[in-house]
N, C-alpha and C positions, 0 to 999 in steps of 0.2 A: 500483726497482733499488738494491740496497744500495751504499753507498760503502765500499770496501775499503781496508785498510792492508796493509803487507807481511806482517803476522802472519797474514792470511787466506790467503796463498798456499801452494800445495802443489807439490812436485816434479812435473813433467810439465805444469803449467799453461802455457797459451799467453798471452803478453802481447802484445796488439795495440796498437800505438803509432801515434799521429798525429804524425808528424814534420813539422816546418816547415822544409823544405830548399829552398824556392824554387820555380822554375817547373816542374821535373821532378816534384816531389812534388804540386804542384797539378794537373799533367796526369794523374798516376796517380789522384788522388782523383776527378777528373771521370769516369773510366771504370770504376773498380773500387770501388763503394760497399761498405761493410762492414755489420755488424750494425746494424739500425735506422737505416741511412743514415749511420752515423758515418764520418768520414774515417779511413782507416787505410792507412799506407804501409810499415809494418814489423811484424815478428813475431819473437819469440824464445821459447825454452823455459826454464822455471824448473827449475833443478837444485840439488841439495844438494852443496856442495863442501867437502872437508876443507881447512881453513886453519889450519895449525899444529896445536894441540891441540883445536880446536873445528870445528864445521861451520857454514856460512852459506849462505844462498840466493844463487845467482848466476844469470846468464842466459846460456845457450848460444845464440849467434846468428851469422849471417853478415852482416857489415857492415864497412865500411871496407876493409881490405886482405885479410881472410880470415875463416875461421870460428874463433871464439875465445870464451872465457868473459869476461863482464863483471860486475863487482860490481853487485848489484841497485840499490844507491843511485845509482850512476853511470848505469845504464840509465834509471831513473825520472826523473833530473834533466835528461834531454835536452830535454824540452819540458814546458811547464806551462800550465794554464788561467789565467783571470783571478784565481783565488784561490790560485795557486801550487801547485796539485795536479797530479800527472802526468796527461797526456792519454793514458791507457791504460785499456783494458778487458780483462777477464780471461776466457779461455775454458778450459773443462775438458772432457776427453774423457769421454763417457758411459760408456765401458768403461775408465776410467782406471786402475783397480786392476790390470787384466790387462796394459794396454799401456804405461803410463808408464815403468816401469823398463826395459823392453826398448827403448822408443823412445829413452830417454836413452843407453843403451849404443850404439845405432846412431848417434845424433847425435854422441856423443863420438868415434866412429871417424873422423869427418870433421874433427876439430879440426886446424887448420893448412891446410886446403884454401883455395886462393885465392878471393877474392870474384869472382862471375861478373858482370862489368860489361856483358856483352852479353846476359844473360838467356837463355842457350841450354841446353837439356837435353842437348845432344850433346857436352858437354865435361866435364872433371873439376871445374871451378870451380862454386861454389854461390852462389845468392842466398838471401835470408832465407826466403821461403815454400817454396823448393825444398828447403832443408835440412829444414824441418819436415815437408813432405810425404814426403820419402824416409824419414825416421826413423820416422814413424808408419805409413806404408804397409808398411815392412819388419817392424815390430813386429806389425802386424795379420796379415800373412802368416804370421809365426812362430806366432801364437796360434791363428788360425782356418784356416790352410792356404793353399796356393798358389792355390786356386780362389776364395778369398774376394775380393769386390770391394774395390778400394782405398778407404780411408777418405777420401782426398783425391784424387779422379780429376783428371786434367789438364783444364784449361780453355783455350779459345782466347785467346791474348793479343791485346790491342788497344791501339793507340797513337793511335786516331782520335778526334778531337773529334766528339761526337755531334751538335753543332749544325751544323758546317761539313762534316762527313763527310770531312775531310782530316786527314792526320797532324798532330798537334800540332807546331807549329814547333820548340819546344824539343827534342822527341824526334827530329825530322828532322835538326836540327843535331847532336844528340848522336851519331846513327849516321853522319852524314856525316863527322864528325870521326874516327870509328873506321874509316871506309872500308868500312862494311858496310850492307846494305839493312836497313830497319826490318823486324823479324820479325813483321809484322802477321799474325794468324791462326794462328801456330804454337802448338803445344801447350805449355802451361806452367802456371804457378800465380801467385796473388797473395794477399796477406794478407786482402783483403776477402772473397774467395771462401772461404778457410779459415774465416773467422769465421761464414760463413753455412752451413757444412756441418751437416747433421743429426746428425753424429757428435759435434758440439761443443755444449755449452750454456754460455751466458754467465753467469758467477757474479756479476759486478758490475763496477763501475767504480772506478778509483782517483782519477779526476778527471773532467773534462768534455771529451772529445774534441769537435772541431768536427763539425757535421753537413754533409753534402754540400750544396753550393750549387746 
């Protein structure tokens, strides 16, 4: 699998990122393995942005407070492997020429939407894989018609430790603090499932993401 640099990226590429954000990220990684078993907790879309008189690659993502654009260098610097390389692998849609520009247009229409910290498809807020799924599914419908199956169909969300078959304590506490039930089994998405989609092929890695333990 080739080791990529930013020069290898194309608009529309999906950057699958292994974030090290503590107990919640570890819980996500336990139940949502990515491509080849890599840990992946975040995903964003590469776009070409006008910056003054030039263009540069940025990442359109839902993270932090809202949906926004992030400079590519800043995105890649969030986590690194033992050699200082980004813990990121790169996916590209097999039908990328037809879909990517349309998906970018749809994704840009969500800029400024609040981040969905309850991971619910029933509100206007968005989390990372929800943004990607909505944008590419809408683009696919535009290209192939409303009867075309979604590129990224919903999957059942799980917050359960496969060993104990109980909700991971960090997630239970997270939703307790929100005053909400854990949405176990509800339809949603996750970055790992997107990376395993047959509509996506993995171009290469920018560093060495951790493998699921």
